[in-house]
C-alpha positions as CSV (number, residue, x, y, z in Angstrom):
1,M,-90.0,-31.6,33.0
2,Y,-87.9,-34.1,31.0
3,K,-88.1,-34.4,27.3
4,Y,-85.8,-35.5,24.4
5,D,-83.6,-37.2,27.1
6,G,-83.0,-34.0,28.9
7,L,-84.4,-31.3,31.3
8,V,-86.6,-28.7,29.6
9,I,-85.5,-25.4,31.0
10,Y,-87.6,-23.2,28.7
11,Q,-90.7,-23.6,26.6
12,H,-92.6,-21.1,24.5
13,H,-95.2,-21.0,21.8
14,D,-95.3,-18.4,19.1
15,D,-97.2,-18.1,15.8
16,E,-94.9,-20.6,14.1
17,G,-95.0,-23.3,16.8
18,I,-93.2,-24.4,19.9
19,L,-89.6,-23.6,21.0
20,E,-88.0,-25.7,23.7
21,V,-84.5,-25.4,25.3
22,V,-83.3,-28.7,26.8
23,E,-80.1,-29.5,28.8
24,H,-78.4,-32.9,28.9
25,N,-74.9,-33.7,30.1
26,G,-73.7,-30.1,30.0
27,V,-75.1,-29.5,26.5
28,R,-78.0,-27.1,25.9
29,S,-80.1,-27.7,22.7
30,L,-82.9,-25.9,20.9
31,H,-85.9,-27.9,19.7
32,F,-88.8,-26.8,17.6
33,G,-91.3,-29.3,19.1
34,S,-89.6,-32.4,17.8
35,N,-86.6,-34.6,18.7
36,A,-84.4,-32.9,16.1
37,K,-81.9,-30.5,17.5
38,Q,-81.8,-27.2,15.8
39,S,-78.8,-25.9,17.6
40,S,-76.6,-27.0,20.6
41,I,-74.0,-25.4,22.8
42,S,-71.6,-26.9,25.3
43,L,-71.9,-24.9,28.5
44,Q,-68.2,-25.6,29.2
45,E,-66.9,-24.9,25.7
46,P,-69.4,-22.5,24.1
47,E,-67.3,-21.6,21.1
48,T,-67.1,-25.3,19.9
49,L,-69.7,-26.6,17.4
50,Q,-71.6,-29.6,18.7
51,L,-73.9,-30.7,15.9
52,P,-72.3,-32.7,13.0
53,Y,-74.1,-30.5,10.4
54,A,-72.9,-27.3,12.0
55,R,-69.3,-28.6,12.1
56,A,-69.5,-29.6,8.4
57,M,-70.9,-26.2,7.5
58,T,-67.5,-24.8,8.2
59,A,-66.0,-26.9,5.3
60,W,-65.7,-23.6,3.4
61,R,-62.6,-23.1,5.5
62,L,-60.8,-25.6,3.2
63,F,-61.2,-23.1,0.4
64,K,-61.2,-19.7,2.0
65,D,-59.0,-18.2,4.7
66,K,-60.2,-14.6,5.3
67,L,-63.7,-13.2,6.1
68,D,-64.5,-9.5,6.2
69,N,-68.2,-9.7,5.8
70,A,-70.5,-12.7,6.3
71,L,-74.3,-13.2,6.2
72,L,-76.5,-15.9,7.8
73,I,-80.0,-16.5,6.8
74,G,-81.5,-18.4,9.7
75,L,-80.1,-18.0,13.2
76,G,-81.4,-20.9,15.3
77,G,-79.5,-20.9,18.6
78,G,-76.7,-18.9,17.0
79,S,-73.9,-21.6,17.1
80,L,-72.5,-20.7,13.6
81,A,-72.9,-16.9,14.3
82,R,-71.0,-17.4,17.6
83,Y,-68.3,-19.5,15.9
84,I,-67.6,-16.9,13.2
85,H,-67.7,-14.1,15.7
86,Y,-65.2,-15.9,17.9
87,H,-62.8,-17.1,15.2
88,Y,-62.9,-14.1,12.9
89,P,-62.6,-11.0,15.1
90,G,-62.3,-8.7,12.1
91,C,-65.4,-10.0,10.4
92,K,-68.7,-8.0,10.2
93,L,-71.5,-10.5,10.6
94,T,-75.2,-10.1,9.8
95,A,-77.9,-12.7,10.8
96,V,-81.5,-12.7,9.6
97,E,-84.0,-14.7,11.6
98,Y,-87.8,-14.8,10.9
99,R,-88.9,-15.6,14.4
100,P,-88.3,-12.9,17.1
101,S,-88.7,-15.6,19.8
102,V,-85.8,-17.5,18.3
103,V,-83.6,-14.4,18.5
104,Q,-84.5,-14.0,22.2
105,V,-83.7,-17.6,23.0
106,A,-80.4,-17.4,21.2
107,Q,-79.4,-14.3,23.2
108,H,-80.7,-15.5,26.6
109,Y,-80.0,-19.2,26.5
110,F,-77.2,-19.7,24.0
111,G,-74.9,-16.8,24.7
112,L,-75.3,-15.1,21.3
113,P,-72.9,-12.1,21.3
114,M,-74.4,-8.7,21.4
115,D,-72.0,-6.1,20.0
116,E,-71.3,-3.9,17.0
117,R,-69.7,-6.8,15.0
118,L,-73.0,-8.8,15.0
119,H,-76.1,-7.3,13.5
120,V,-79.3,-9.4,14.0
121,I,-82.3,-8.6,11.9
122,T,-85.7,-10.0,12.5
123,G,-87.5,-10.6,9.3
124,D,-87.9,-12.8,6.2
125,G,-84.6,-14.0,4.8
126,G,-85.8,-14.2,1.3
127,A,-87.2,-10.7,1.3
128,F,-83.9,-9.4,2.8
129,I,-81.9,-11.0,0.0
130,R,-84.1,-9.6,-2.7
131,E,-83.9,-6.1,-1.2
132,Q,-80.1,-6.3,-0.8
133,A,-79.7,-7.5,-4.4
134,L,-81.5,-4.3,-5.6
135,E,-79.1,-2.0,-3.8
136,H,-75.8,-3.9,-3.6
137,E,-73.5,-6.4,-5.3
138,Q,-70.4,-8.3,-4.3
139,I,-70.4,-7.5,-0.6
140,Y,-70.2,-10.9,1.2
141,D,-67.3,-13.2,1.5
142,L,-69.5,-15.9,3.0
143,M,-73.3,-16.5,3.0
144,I,-74.9,-19.3,5.0
145,I,-78.5,-20.4,4.2
146,D,-80.0,-22.4,7.1
147,A,-83.6,-21.4,6.9
148,F,-86.3,-23.9,7.9
149,D,-89.8,-23.9,9.1
150,V,-91.8,-26.9,10.5
151,D,-92.3,-28.3,7.0
152,G,-88.6,-28.0,5.9
153,L,-86.8,-25.5,3.7
154,A,-88.6,-22.1,4.0
155,D,-90.5,-21.2,0.9
156,S,-89.0,-17.8,0.7
157,V,-85.5,-19.2,0.0
158,A,-86.6,-22.2,-2.2
159,S,-86.3,-20.6,-5.6
160,I,-83.7,-20.1,-8.3
161,A,-84.3,-16.4,-8.1
162,F,-83.3,-16.4,-4.5
163,F,-80.0,-18.3,-5.1
164,D,-79.3,-16.1,-8.1
165,A,-79.6,-13.0,-5.9
166,C,-77.3,-14.7,-3.4
167,K,-74.7,-15.1,-6.0
168,Q,-75.0,-11.4,-7.0
169,L,-74.3,-10.5,-3.4
170,L,-71.1,-12.6,-3.1
171,K,-67.7,-11.2,-3.7
172,P,-65.9,-12.6,-6.8
173,D,-64.3,-15.3,-4.7
174,G,-67.2,-15.7,-2.2
175,V,-68.8,-18.9,-1.0
176,L,-72.4,-19.8,-0.5
177,A,-73.2,-22.6,2.0
178,V,-76.7,-24.1,2.0
179,N,-78.2,-26.6,4.4
180,L,-80.8,-28.9,2.8
181,W,-82.7,-32.0,4.0
182,E,-82.3,-35.1,2.0
183,S,-85.8,-36.2,3.0
184,Q,-87.3,-33.3,1.1
185,R,-87.0,-35.2,-2.2
186,H,-89.4,-32.8,-4.0
187,I,-87.0,-29.8,-3.5
188,T,-83.5,-30.8,-2.5
189,P,-82.4,-32.2,-5.9
190,V,-84.0,-29.2,-7.6
191,C,-82.1,-26.8,-5.4
192,F,-78.8,-28.6,-6.2
193,S,-79.5,-28.3,-9.9
194,W,-80.3,-24.6,-9.6
195,L,-77.0,-24.1,-7.7
196,E,-75.0,-26.0,-10.3
197,C,-76.5,-23.8,-13.0
198,I,-76.0,-20.5,-11.2
199,F,-72.4,-21.3,-10.2
200,S,-71.4,-23.0,-13.5
201,D,-70.8,-26.3,-11.8
202,K,-68.4,-24.8,-9.1
203,V,-70.6,-26.6,-6.6
204,L,-69.8,-29.3,-4.0
205,K,-72.2,-31.4,-2.0
206,L,-71.4,-32.8,1.4
207,P,-73.9,-35.4,2.9
208,I,-73.6,-35.6,6.7
209,R,-72.9,-39.1,7.8
210,N,-75.8,-40.8,9.7
211,R,-77.8,-37.6,9.5
212,G,-80.4,-36.2,7.0
213,N,-78.6,-33.1,6.1
214,L,-77.1,-32.4,2.7
215,L,-74.8,-29.4,2.6
216,V,-74.2,-27.7,-0.7
217,F,-71.4,-25.1,-1.3
218,G,-71.4,-22.8,-4.3
219,F,-68.2,-21.0,-5.2
220,N,-68.0,-17.8,-7.2
221,A,-65.9,-17.5,-10.3
222,D,-62.7,-16.2,-8.8
223,T,-62.3,-18.9,-6.2
224,P,-58.8,-20.3,-6.9
225,R,-58.4,-23.9,-7.9
226,A,-56.6,-25.8,-5.1
227,E,-54.0,-28.5,-5.5
228,W,-55.0,-31.8,-3.9
229,K,-51.9,-32.2,-1.8
230,A,-52.2,-28.6,-0.5
231,I,-55.8,-28.9,0.4
232,K,-55.2,-32.2,2.1
233,S,-52.5,-30.7,4.2
234,K,-54.7,-27.7,5.0
235,A,-57.5,-30.1,6.2
236,E,-55.0,-31.8,8.6
237,T,-53.8,-28.4,9.9
238,L,-57.4,-27.1,10.4
239,E,-58.4,-30.4,12.1
240,E,-55.4,-30.2,14.5
241,N,-56.1,-26.5,15.3
242,Y,-59.9,-26.5,15.6
243,H,-60.7,-30.1,16.5
244,I,-63.2,-30.5,13.6
245,E,-63.0,-33.5,11.3
246,Y,-61.9,-31.7,8.1
247,S,-60.0,-34.6,6.7
248,H,-63.2,-36.7,6.8
249,M,-65.0,-33.9,5.2
250,L,-62.5,-33.7,2.4
251,R,-62.7,-37.4,1.8
252,D,-66.5,-37.2,1.7
253,I,-66.3,-34.2,-0.7
254,N,-64.0,-36.2,-3.0
255,R,-66.3,-39.3,-2.9
256,H,-69.6,-37.5,-3.5
257,N,-68.5,-35.0,-6.3
258,P,-66.9,-37.1,-9.1
259,Y,-68.0,-34.7,-11.8
260,N,-67.6,-31.3,-10.1
261,I,-64.6,-31.6,-7.9
262,H,-62.2,-30.8,-10.8
263,T,-63.6,-27.3,-10.9
264,L,-62.2,-26.5,-7.5
265,I,-59.4,-29.1,-6.9
266,N,-56.6,-30.2,-9.2
267,K,-56.0,-33.9,-8.4
268,S,-53.5,-34.6,-11.1
């Protein structure tokens, strides 16, 4: 069966809806019953990031070099988990995914690594963060929130209390990356305001060109302030080494954050 301009190689219904895996021109993609791609993998180059939003999610690399402990809320096909697992061999990675069927698809169709460095938990991401915040603090270098249901951002992660708990779990120089949808006008601006408040304006937004994603990065207090020339040079080096458009990202960050950028980059 052909759908979404590709061959459907797997289809499954669970309590949350439909999951479909589609192949087209050597790229395998995960769909949740709509044309929107939730995750994609190149069968020839599985460690590369295919979707523009996933590539832009790695913009934290402009500000942070080392990862020892990272957390993902929302797994999808596991492209970001696989990227971190591959490029940071010393990093312990935890991923929380609400739908067991999504975890199975990520493992069987998208090559999600299965070893001691990657711990996959099936459960509610919001509840996981709340429980972690009661027991721990300052344990993650990086936290990525990419948790959606059929209606948009999952309710369990759409609260100021959730983002406050995330900050508590970040190391002093840790980074929180959040994927939002610009079409959700009732919640996306509110989430951005919450993050600005929680992170004392050390927040940067990155709209994805020709897409509906708005990425927001919150930086904990000890994140060092970078010099413009140094971070520009770093973007060029990262782009050359990893073939991801970091220079474009940096220009977009500069363009879309006229009031907050000074908290993280010295342009004088």
